C-alpha positions as a Markdown table, in Angstrom:
| # | Residue | x | y | z |
|---|---|---|---|---|
| 1 | Unk | 13.0 | 13.5 | 22.4 |
| 2 | Unk | 15.4 | 11.3 | 20.5 |
| 3 | Unk | 17.2 | 13.0 | 17.6 |
| 4 | Unk | 15.4 | 11.8 | 14.5 |
| 5 | Unk | 16.8 | 13.3 | 11.3 |
| 6 | Unk | 16.7 | 12.9 | 7.6 |
| 7 | Unk | 19.1 | 14.3 | 5.0 |
| 8 | Unk | 17.6 | 15.4 | 1.7 |
| 9 | Unk | 19.8 | 17.0 | -1.0 |
| 10 | Unk | 22.6 | 17.5 | 1.5 |
| 11 | Unk | 20.3 | 19.3 | 4.0 |
| 12 | Unk | 19.5 | 17.7 | 7.4 |
| 13 | Unk | 16.1 | 18.1 | 9.0 |
| 14 | Unk | 15.0 | 17.1 | 12.5 |
| 15 | Unk | 11.8 | 15.1 | 12.6 |
| 16 | Unk | 9.1 | 15.1 | 15.2 |
| 17 | Unk | 5.7 | 13.5 | 15.3 |
| 18 | Unk | 3.6 | 16.0 | 17.3 |
| 19 | Unk | -0.1 | 16.9 | 17.4 |
| 20 | Unk | 0.6 | 19.6 | 14.9 |
| 21 | Unk | 2.4 | 17.2 | 12.6 |
| 22 | Unk | -0.6 | 14.8 | 12.8 |
| 23 | Unk | -2.9 | 17.7 | 12.0 |
| 24 | Unk | -0.9 | 18.7 | 9.0 |
| 25 | Unk | -0.8 | 15.1 | 7.8 |
| 26 | Unk | -4.5 | 14.7 | 8.2 |
| 27 | Unk | -5.1 | 17.9 | 6.3 |
| 28 | Unk | -2.8 | 16.8 | 3.5 |
| 29 | Unk | -4.1 | 13.2 | 3.5 |
| 30 | Unk | -7.8 | 13.2 | 4.5 |
| 31 | Unk | -8.0 | 9.4 | 4.5 |
| 32 | Unk | -4.9 | 9.2 | 6.8 |
| 33 | Unk | -5.2 | 6.5 | 9.5 |
| 34 | Unk | -2.6 | 5.6 | 12.1 |
| 35 | Unk | -3.5 | 1.9 | 11.7 |
| 36 | Unk | -2.5 | 2.0 | 8.0 |
| 37 | Unk | 0.5 | 4.4 | 8.3 |
| 38 | Unk | 2.7 | 1.9 | 6.4 |
| 39 | Unk | 0.4 | 2.0 | 3.5 |
| 40 | Unk | 0.5 | 5.8 | 3.4 |
| 41 | Unk | 4.3 | 5.8 | 3.7 |
| 42 | Unk | 4.5 | 3.6 | 0.6 |
| 43 | Unk | 2.6 | 6.1 | -1.6 |
| 44 | Unk | 5.1 | 8.7 | -2.9 |
| 45 | Unk | 3.0 | 11.8 | -2.4 |
| 46 | Unk | 1.8 | 10.7 | 1.0 |
| 47 | Unk | 5.4 | 10.0 | 2.1 |
| 48 | Unk | 6.4 | 13.5 | 1.1 |
| 49 | Unk | 3.4 | 15.0 | 3.0 |
| 50 | Unk | 4.3 | 13.0 | 6.1 |
| 51 | Unk | 8.0 | 13.9 | 5.9 |
| 52 | Unk | 7.4 | 17.5 | 5.4 |
| 53 | Unk | 5.0 | 17.7 | 8.4 |
| 54 | Unk | 7.4 | 15.9 | 10.6 |
| 55 | Unk | 10.4 | 18.0 | 9.4 |
| 56 | Unk | 8.4 | 21.3 | 10.0 |
| 57 | Unk | 7.7 | 20.2 | 13.6 |
| 58 | Unk | 11.2 | 18.8 | 14.2 |
| 59 | Unk | 12.8 | 22.0 | 13.1 |
| 60 | Unk | 10.4 | 24.0 | 15.2 |
| 61 | Unk | 11.3 | 22.0 | 18.3 |
| 62 | Unk | 15.0 | 22.6 | 17.5 |
| 63 | Unk | 14.3 | 26.4 | 17.5 |
| 64 | Unk | 14.5 | 26.8 | 13.7 |
| 65 | Unk | 12.0 | 27.5 | 11.0 |
| 66 | Unk | 12.0 | 25.1 | 8.2 |
| 67 | Unk | 13.9 | 26.6 | 5.2 |
| 68 | Unk | 12.1 | 24.6 | 2.5 |
| 69 | Unk | 8.5 | 24.0 | 1.4 |
| 70 | Unk | 6.7 | 20.8 | 0.6 |
| 71 | Unk | 7.4 | 21.2 | -3.1 |
| 72 | Unk | 11.1 | 21.4 | -2.5 |
| 73 | Unk | 10.9 | 18.1 | -0.5 |
| 74 | Unk | 9.0 | 16.4 | -3.3 |
| 75 | Unk | 11.4 | 17.5 | -6.0 |
| 76 | Unk | 14.6 | 16.8 | -4.1 |
| 77 | Unk | 13.9 | 13.3 | -2.9 |
| 78 | Unk | 15.1 | 10.8 | -5.4 |
| 79 | Unk | 12.8 | 7.9 | -6.4 |
| 80 | Unk | 15.6 | 5.5 | -5.6 |
| 81 | Unk | 14.3 | 2.5 | -3.7 |
| 82 | Unk | 17.2 | 2.7 | -1.1 |
| 83 | Unk | 16.4 | 6.3 | -0.3 |
| 84 | Unk | 12.7 | 5.7 | -0.1 |
| 85 | Unk | 13.3 | 2.8 | 2.3 |
| 86 | Unk | 15.6 | 5.0 | 4.4 |
| 87 | Unk | 13.0 | 7.7 | 4.7 |
| 88 | Unk | 10.3 | 5.2 | 5.5 |
| 89 | Unk | 12.4 | 3.9 | 8.4 |
| 90 | Unk | 13.0 | 7.4 | 9.6 |
| 91 | Unk | 9.2 | 8.1 | 9.6 |
| 92 | Unk | 8.4 | 4.8 | 11.4 |
| 93 | Unk | 11.1 | 5.4 | 14.0 |
| 94 | Unk | 9.9 | 8.9 | 14.7 |
| 95 | Unk | 6.3 | 7.8 | 15.1 |
| 96 | Unk | 7.3 | 4.9 | 17.3 |
| 97 | Unk | 9.3 | 7.2 | 19.6 |
| 98 | Unk | 6.3 | 9.6 | 19.9 |
| 99 | Unk | 4.0 | 6.7 | 20.7 |
| 100 | Unk | 6.4 | 5.3 | 23.3 |
| 101 | Unk | 6.4 | 8.6 | 25.1 |
| 102 | Unk | 2.6 | 8.1 | 25.7 |
| 103 | Unk | 3.4 | 5.0 | 27.7 |
| 104 | Unk | 6.1 | 6.6 | 29.8 |
| 105 | Unk | 3.5 | 8.1 | 32.2 |
| 106 | Unk | 4.8 | 8.0 | 35.8 |
| 107 | Unk | 3.4 | 5.1 | 37.8 |
| 108 | Unk | 2.0 | 5.9 | 41.2 |
| 109 | Unk | 4.4 | 5.2 | 44.0 |
| 110 | Unk | 4.0 | 1.9 | 45.7 |
| 111 | Unk | 2.4 | 2.4 | 49.1 |
| 112 | Unk | 3.9 | 0.6 | 52.1 |
| 113 | Unk | 0.8 | -0.1 | 54.1 |
| 114 | Unk | 2.7 | -1.7 | 57.0 |
| 115 | Unk | 4.9 | 1.4 | 57.3 |
| 116 | Unk | 1.9 | 3.7 | 57.1 |
| 117 | Unk | 0.2 | 1.7 | 59.9 |
| 118 | Unk | 3.3 | 1.9 | 62.1 |
| 119 | Unk | 3.5 | 5.6 | 61.6 |
| 120 | Unk | -0.2 | 6.0 | 62.4 |
| 121 | Unk | 0.1 | 4.0 | 65.6 |
| 122 | Unk | 3.3 | 5.9 | 66.5 |
| 123 | Unk | 1.4 | 9.2 | 66.2 |
| 124 | Unk | -1.4 | 8.0 | 68.3 |
| 125 | Unk | 1.0 | 6.8 | 71.0 |
| 126 | Unk | 2.9 | 10.1 | 71.0 |
| 127 | Unk | -0.2 | 12.3 | 71.1 |
| 128 | Unk | -1.3 | 13.4 | 74.6 |
| 129 | Unk | -4.3 | 11.6 | 75.9 |
| 130 | Unk | -7.6 | 13.4 | 76.0 |
| 131 | Unk | -8.9 | 14.1 | 79.4 |
| 132 | Unk | -11.5 | 11.6 | 80.4 |
| 133 | Unk | -15.0 | 12.9 | 81.1 |
| 134 | Unk | -16.1 | 12.6 | 84.7 |
| 135 | Unk | -19.6 | 12.4 | 85.9 |
| 136 | Unk | -20.4 | 14.7 | 88.8 |
């Protein structure tokens, strides 16, 4: 997983968009919808909910427990447009990475039908012939 992090009040938190993060987000924001995630990220309270859920999961995956609660996040994120935009980008990057992983499923190996046929014919030629039946 790519290292997605945010820094809030001088503290750096790893971010991860996992099933548990999605569950936490849906519990905090009942109307949450992946199709309108950008709308949710524009609402200050929703943005803090999303960041907190992702930070909790990111820290867990790094082997750490998150040291702050959701209220701390909300009170330590300045309402400065530049910081808000920076955090929105971090959220979108984290979600994008998680959704890309879904597409990275291994493709089945390409079968070489000609090679399989040659091998099959070679096995038949190498196997002993069965005795023919004779009629007495």
